[in-house]
C-alpha positions, 0 to 999 in steps of 0.5 A: 587228629593225625600225627603228621610227624610220622610222614616222610618223603618216601610215603608221599612218593609211594602215594605219587606212584599209586596216583600214577598207576591208577590215574588222577581221577580214579585215585581221588575217587578211590580215597574219596578226595575232592580236588584241592582248591589252592595248592598242588604238588609239581613232581617230575613234570606232573601235577598232583593234588596236594590233599589227596597225596598227603592223605594217602601218604598218611595211609602208607605211614600209619595204615589209617586213612586220613579223614576230613578232620585231619585236614582241619589245618587248612590247605596252607598248612598242607602246602607247608608240610609238603614243602618241608618234605622237599616237594615243589608246591604250587600255591594259588595265593588268592584261593588261600586267602579266600580259604583263610577268610572262610575259616575266620568267618566260620570261627566267628560264626561259632563264637557268635553261636556260643554267645547266643545265650548271653546272661543278663546283668543286674540292669537288664542289659545284655553283654557279649563275652570278651572272648568274642573280641579276639584279634584274628590269627596272623596268616602265613604265606607259602612261597609260590613256585613257578610252573614250567610251561611244558605244553609250548615247548617242542619235544626233544628227539633222540638223534639216534632212534628219534624217540622223544627224550624224557626231561632228563635229556638222556634217551632211555632206549639208546643208553 
């Protein structure tokens, strides 16, 4: 398991810059990440894969790349961590709930496997261990952030040079 407390905003920004430089597909391929199913980081009008950013940010922070075990905390925790660093995280709550159900199912399957060889009591009856009757842990939700719809908005043009203006509204060529 990794020490996520060593991460700060600058490490995630370095991962974003690397993703911009390589392109999303090459970035995911280079670091062997698949697409996150339930969350994405929205930064300066671009959408980034949350798990890949966090994994590469860990590489920048510690010099050690993230492994699959580093993400055993689930995508909701990834979203909370990135939100805590000041990033806008877009969350698909239905996908997070499905992930939680799958994790709970895997945990119940592990408990069932552990209790597959129950001991026989004096009367020959089989008893399940009390630990298999635990209540599932409470789920925490991450605030959903609305995405701006930039596709339907016409590009703003600079009145002097007629170049498309960036989101700041200030022309890079004229100022």
